C-alpha positions as CSV (number, residue, x, y, z in Angstrom):
1,M,-4.6,6.8,-11.1
2,H,-8.3,6.8,-11.8
3,H,-10.4,9.9,-10.9
4,S,-14.1,9.8,-10.5
5,F,-16.9,12.2,-9.5
6,N,-19.7,11.3,-7.2
7,R,-22.8,13.2,-8.2
8,D,-24.6,12.4,-5.0
9,T,-22.0,13.9,-2.7
10,G,-20.4,16.3,-5.2
11,T,-16.9,15.0,-4.5
12,Y,-14.1,13.7,-6.5
13,S,-12.1,10.6,-5.6
14,T,-8.9,9.1,-6.7
15,D,-8.1,5.4,-6.8
16,I,-4.6,4.0,-6.9
17,Q,-4.7,1.5,-9.8
18,P,-3.0,-1.9,-10.1
19,D,0.8,-2.0,-10.5
20,I,0.9,1.8,-11.1
21,F,4.7,2.0,-10.6
22,G,5.7,-0.8,-13.0
23,I,9.5,-1.1,-13.3
24,H,10.1,1.7,-10.8
25,K,9.0,-0.3,-7.8
26,D,12.4,-0.5,-6.2
27,M,12.7,3.3,-6.1
28,I,9.7,3.8,-3.8
29,R,10.7,4.4,-0.2
30,N,7.8,6.5,1.2
31,V,4.2,6.9,0.2
32,V,1.7,9.5,1.4
33,L,-1.9,8.6,0.3
34,E,-3.4,12.1,0.4
35,S,-7.0,13.1,1.0
36,G,-9.1,12.3,-2.0
37,V,-7.8,8.8,-2.4
38,T,-10.6,6.4,-1.5
39,V,-9.4,3.0,-2.8
40,V,-5.9,1.5,-3.0
41,G,-6.3,-0.9,-5.9
42,T,-5.4,-4.5,-6.3
43,C,-1.6,-5.1,-6.5
44,A,-1.0,-1.3,-6.4
45,F,2.2,-1.5,-4.4
46,L,2.9,-5.3,-5.0
47,D,6.6,-6.2,-4.6
48,C,7.7,-2.6,-3.6
49,G,10.4,-4.2,-1.5
50,N,12.0,-1.0,-0.4
51,L,8.8,0.8,0.6
52,R,9.3,1.6,4.3
53,N,6.7,4.2,5.3
54,V,3.0,4.5,4.2
55,E,1.0,7.4,5.5
56,F,-2.7,6.8,5.1
57,C,-4.8,10.0,5.2
58,P,-8.5,9.9,6.1
59,G,-10.9,9.0,3.3
60,I,-9.5,5.6,2.3
61,V,-12.4,3.1,2.6
62,E,-10.8,0.1,0.9
63,I,-7.4,-1.5,0.4
64,E,-8.0,-4.1,-2.2
65,D,-6.4,-7.6,-2.7
66,Y,-2.6,-7.8,-2.6
67,A,-2.2,-4.0,-2.6
68,F,1.0,-4.1,-0.4
69,R,2.0,-7.8,-0.8
70,N,5.7,-8.4,-0.4
71,C,6.5,-4.9,0.8
72,G,9.1,-6.4,3.2
73,S,10.5,-3.1,4.5
74,I,7.3,-1.8,6.1
75,V,7.7,-2.1,9.9
76,T,4.5,-0.4,11.3
77,L,1.1,0.2,9.9
78,E,-1.4,2.7,11.3
79,L,-4.4,2.2,9.1
80,P,-6.8,5.2,8.8
81,D,-10.1,5.8,10.6
82,G,-12.8,5.3,8.0
83,L,-11.2,2.2,6.4
84,K,-13.8,-0.5,6.0
85,H,-12.3,-3.3,4.0
86,I,-8.9,-5.0,3.9
87,G,-8.8,-7.4,1.0
88,N,-7.3,-10.9,0.5
89,G,-3.5,-11.1,0.9
90,T,-3.3,-7.3,1.2
91,F,-0.2,-7.2,3.4
92,S,1.0,-10.8,2.9
93,G,4.7,-11.3,2.7
94,C,5.5,-8.0,4.5
95,T,8.3,-9.7,6.4
96,G,9.5,-6.6,8.2
97,L,6.0,-5.7,9.6
98,R,6.0,-5.8,13.4
99,N,3.0,-3.8,14.5
100,V,-0.4,-3.0,12.9
101,H,-3.2,-0.8,14.2
102,I,-6.6,-1.7,12.7
103,P,-9.2,1.0,13.4
104,R,-12.7,0.5,14.7
105,S,-14.2,1.3,11.3
106,V,-12.8,-1.9,9.7
107,R,-15.7,-4.4,9.1
108,Y,-13.8,-7.1,7.1
109,I,-10.3,-8.5,6.9
110,G,-9.8,-10.9,4.0
111,H,-8.2,-14.3,3.6
112,G,-4.4,-14.3,4.1
113,A,-4.3,-10.5,4.6
114,F,-1.3,-10.8,6.9
115,T,0.1,-14.3,6.1
116,N,3.9,-14.7,6.0
117,C,4.4,-11.5,8.0
118,T,7.0,-13.4,10.0
119,R,8.0,-10.6,12.3
120,L,4.5,-9.4,13.1
121,K,4.0,-9.5,16.9
122,D,1.4,-7.0,17.9
123,V,-2.0,-6.4,16.3
124,W,-4.3,-3.7,17.8
125,L,-8.0,-4.4,16.9
126,Y,-10.2,-1.4,17.9
127,G,-13.6,-2.8,17.0
128,D,-15.7,-5.6,15.8
129,C,-15.0,-6.9,12.3
130,M,-15.1,-10.2,10.4
131,V,-11.7,-11.7,10.3
132,E,-11.2,-14.7,8.0
133,H,-9.9,-17.9,9.6
134,D,-6.6,-17.7,7.7
135,T,-6.0,-14.0,8.0
136,F,-3.0,-14.3,10.3
137,D,-1.6,-17.7,9.2
138,D,2.1,-18.5,9.6
139,M,2.7,-16.3,12.6
140,P,5.1,-17.7,15.2
141,V,3.9,-15.6,18.1
142,L,1.1,-13.0,17.9
143,H,-0.5,-10.7,20.5
144,F,-3.9,-9.2,19.9
145,M,-4.7,-6.1,21.9
146,D,-8.4,-5.3,21.9
147,T,-8.9,-1.8,23.3
148,E,-12.7,-2.1,23.8
């Protein structure tokens, strides 16, 4: 993990760095991203195939490219309010994913962010954001629920 101090706001933040779990990826079942975490780094949880539950606490503003790629055991994602950026391929290959809630604060969803999520059926979009043309490629049936 990387810790930093913002002199303007007087706050510390923690970023989850790439491939932080190395060879222990298969042991991870549940993750709580506690307050203070602001960025989930590129490939941070890549190939954590047994990861089932991710709890996002407020304060996360960015989930970088491929952060949760190939985490096939995740079923539901409730992304946190305040999140602004979902990177390229962030949740691609999450074959168990069925539902995702994208908060109003999200302004950008990257290329292929949800490709090959073959069981994904329901996506709740709570606001206006830029969604790349291939964000949801390879979906057999997909329902978008816009709550505005």
